[in-house]
C-alpha positions, 0 to 999 in steps of 0.5 A: 499500499502506498504511503506519503513516501511511496515513490512507485507502487510496484505491481500496481496497475489499473486500467479502463475496462476497454484498455485492452480493446483500444487500438495499438495505433491509438494516439497516446499521451503519457503523464507522470505524477509528481508522487504516487497516489495511495490506493484510496486516491487511485480508486477515486481518481480512476472513477473520475477519469472513467466518468470524464472518458464517457463524455469526452468528445471532439466537436460533438463526436464521442472519442474512443478512449481508454487509460492505463495507470501503472505504479499509481503514478504513470498514466497513459491516455489513448484515443483510437482516432479511426473513429474520431480524431482528438482535436485541440479542444478535446486535448485541452479538455483532458489537460484541464481534467488532469489539472483539476481532478485532484485540486481539492486533495490535501496534496494535489497531484501534478500530472505534468512532472517532466523532471523526475526519473524513477529507478530501483536501487536494491529493493527500494524505488528512488527518484531523482531530478534529471541533473541528479539522475545523470550525476548518479549515472556518471558516478556508476550508481545507475548501471546498465541493469538498473531498473527504471520507469520508462516514460518515453514511448517512441513506437505506437503500441509500446505503452501497452507493454512493460513500463519498468525496464533496465537502463540500457534498454531505455531512451536514457541509454541513447542519451548516455 
């Protein structure tokens, strides 16, 4: 169970009922929360997200969309654009939803964290800002086999697979 210090809730995964039926060619957005949601928060957020998805439209056309959340922190939102494409207005509405969904919580969630790297050291999950992460790599604390949470998915459909991968299989290795 997540607590205030939980960085990544290993093995935790939840998704919309239709996630497995969403096309692997779907347009997908990836969001990383600034902290892990506890189980109660994750349940509440999932229910709110499901309600949003039911009503999500682009110019009056219902979007065929689904979502997946891993580690109570990494969120994928996918739209099968073969039925109706996402538009600027519909994308804006999803961003607004994410900004407002937790604003009344004691500690709201920021789904737009682009500076955190989540990695496993021994049995513990840790996080580091980009500069700190690269310093850890340079000091050989982050090794090729260090497990980390992948937040960059360059190929369509790849976000349906594993999100925890070794450093040497991640985009970080290409940067190194």
